[in-house]
N, C-alpha and C positions, 0 to 999 in steps of 0.2 A: 870607239873613241879613240883609243890608242892609234890604230891605224890613220885616222884621220889629222890626228897631231902631227905623226910622224910625215904623212903627206904635205901637211902645212909647212913644216920643216925642210922640205925637200930631200927627205931621206928616202922616199919610196914614192910610186905612183901606182894609182888604182889599177892601171892597166900593165903594169908591170907582170912578167911572168913568173909563176911559182917558182920556178926552176932558178930564177936570179938569186933567191936568197934561200931555197931549200934544195939544192942541185942534187943531192943524194936521191930525190924523187923522181922518177923517171915518168912524170905525167907532163906530156907535151899540150899546149894551148889551154891550160888553165892559168887564170889571172888572178890577181888580189880582189879584183871586183867580183868575179865568178865566186869566189869563196864567201866573200860579204853578202852575196846575193842568194847563197844555198844553190847555185845553177852550174855547181863544179862536176858533179858526177861522181865524186869520191864517196864510197862507201862507209857506213857508220863503223868507226873502230870498235863499239861495242859488239859488233858483228864478227869482224875478223880478229879480233885480239883472242877472243877464246879459241878459233880454229888455229892458232899458233903459240899455245902452251900457256896462255894468261886467264885463267878463271877467275870467278867471282871473289875467291879468297886470296888473289895474288895482287900484290902491289905493284903498281907501274905508273910510270910518269909520262909527260910528253916526250923525251928523248926515247923512251921505251916503243912508243907508237911509231916515231919517225923511223926508229930502226928496223920495226917489223915491216912497215911499209916499203922502205928501201929494199929489204932482202926479199919479200915474198910479193911485192906490186900486187895487191889486191886489185882485183879488176874493176873499174870503174863502171858504174850503172848505165850512162848514157854520155855522149859528147856532151863537152863545156858550151852551156848556154842553151842546149837543146830542150831541158825541163828545169822546172822548180823541184828541189827534194830537200827538206830541212836536213842540215847535216851539222851534226856535234862535231864531226872531224874537222870539218872547214874552219870552225872558229878556235879549235885547236891548233891547227897549222897558223891561223893569224897570229896566234899568242907566240908562236915559235918564230913568224916573220918578224914581229915586234923586237923579239930579242936578239936576231940577226942584223937587224936594220939600225937599232939603238946601241947595241954592244953591252946593255946590261940584262938582268933578268926581268922578266914579265913583272913579277911581284915589285921588284923595284921600281920599274917605270911606273906602274899603275899608282904605286904610292906617292911618287914625287908628283908625277905630270897630273893626275887626278885627286886623289885622297886630299893630299896636303893642300892643294891650290883651291880647292872646294871646301876644305874644311870638314871633311868625313872622317871625324876622329874615330867613330865606332866599326868603322869597315877593315876588313881584312882578308887575305887568301891564306889560310893555314895549311900547314903540310904536317902530315904525320900525325899519329893519335895523341901525343903528348901535347901538341899545341890546341887540338881540339878540346882537350881536357882541361887545360889551364886558361882558355879563354874565358875573360870576364863576361859574366851574365849570359851566356849562352844558353839558348834553350833546346831541348832535345826534341826528336822528331817521334812523332806516334803516327798510328792508324788506330780508327776506330773499329773495333770487331762487330759482328752482327749482333752479339748480346748485350751490346750496349756498353763493353768495358773496352779498355784501350791495350796495345801492345806495342812495345819498343820498335821504332823502325829509324834508325839515327845514323849519323855518318861514323859514331865510334865504333859501329859494328862492320864497317868496311875499311879495306885498304883501297883508298881511291884518292889518288892525289894529282890527275890530270887538271890542267886548266886552260882557261881561254874560252871555253863552253861552259863555264859554270865555277862554283866552288866558293864565289864571294859571299862572305858573310856580311850582312849589314842591320839596318833596323831602318824604321820608316822617318826618322829624323834625319838622318843621313840620306836617304833617298829623295827626301824634299828637298834638301841643300842640292842635291844632284839635278833635279827637275829645276830648281831656280837657276842653276849653273848654266843649263841647255837654253835658257832665253836670254842670256848674256854673250859676251865675248871673253869671258874668263877663260875658258878652255880652247876654243878655236872661234875663228869668226864666223859672223853669221851666214856670209855665202857657203861656207864650208858645212857649217851644219845643216844648210838646206839639202846638200847632198844626201845627208842619210835618210831624208823623207823621200827621195825619189823611187818609184818603185821599179821592180827590174825589168827588164826587156829582154825576151829570148831571141834566139837567132831569127824566127820567123817573123819578129816584130812584135808579137804579141805582149801585152803589158801584165804585170801580176799586181800583187798587193803587198809586197815585202820591199824594204830598203835596206839600209846599212845597219841591220840588228834591231828593226822596228817593224812592225805589221803598220801598214798604212793604209788610211781609208777616209771617207767621207761620210758622216753622218748627219742628216739634217742640215747639210750644207757647212758642217763645221769639219776642220782638218783634224784628224786622229791619228796618234802614233801610239801605239801600245804593244805591250808583250807579257805574256805569261810564262810560267816555268813552274816545273814540278820535279823532285827527285826524293827518292825515298820518302821521309816522312814530312816534306815540306812543300809548300805550295806558294808561289809569288805572281804578283801583278801589278803592273804599272799601266796607268792610262794617260796620256797628256792631250788634252785639248788644246791645240796651238791656237786655234781662232779665239777661243774664249779665255785662255790662260788659266784652264782649270786642270785640276790633277788628282788622280785616285792612285793610292798606292794600298796593296793589301798583303801582308804577309802571314802566314800561318803555318804551325808545325803540326797540323793535321792531315798528314799525306794524301788520305783518300776522301777529302772532304772537296764537293763540288762547288766552285765559286762563282760561276757565269752570273747567276742572278743576284748574289750578293754585290759584284763589282758594277753591275747594271744599276742597281738601286742606288749606290753612292753617286753614280753619274747622274742619274736622274734628278737626284736630290739638289745637286750643283745646279742643274738646269732649271730648276723650278717646276719639274714635272712629277706626276705621279711616281713614286718610287717602284709601284708593281709593273709599270710600263718597260717590258723586256726589251733590251737592245741587243743583238747578236752582232758585235761590231766585227768579230773574225770573218763571218759570212757577209757582211754590209747590208743585212737587211734589218728593218725596223718592223717591229710587230706590238701592236696595243693589246696586251693581255689582260685588260681589266673588261669585266662585265658591265653592261649598262647599270646595274643595280648598285654596282661600286662607285 
């Protein structure tokens, strides 16, 4: 959304080259659109940062990733547009492009351009352990043990301050405000938001199922935009049925819980269908899991 806002303000173009904003990165032929679509071929920073002296216990931020990429030039995994591969690095780079194009920090931009305009008063991007500790009403992350107990699995145990690919703390009320705003022109025009729902197109003309930060599909003739997420002891999910104006938002601080059936049940209830009817949206298949006796 930050990228789309800047594009609408004529401060960047989706087909601008990566090097226009991050000239220190010598990756030719990669555009902002490639980063948005996860088709850039740039490898995961979670893989190459440990190779260059940054372990799990070392604190690093976006600038550290940029400097590492500029110095060591991690080899890309494929040519831009040749394949789709989900890339956290791509969205980290997008956040840095937002900073270069806007002239302010990513946190300031998202606060002013999204959180404040939508009224998302409980959403924030914290940095450093002190901000995690001082955050009002923050829940801790856990994993469930096989014996039925729980073990801490929380941000407070990690020195992790990169942004763009995650790190936003929010709640279901704010995320519902976000959902409602996407149906208006409060952030961008309706024509602009439609760009987010157009699936990627590879160099060979094949079309995928991912847009600008949304997995996109059609279920029973309904246009669906959704995204899941997981990190440490947290799992998140948002589904937007654009055709019927339905929304499902699920947040959990149980990191190793499987949620697909739960998400599908909520959506089925909204659609006045048996909640046990499992819909696997990511694979775009529909299967009736009920037995005749039920």
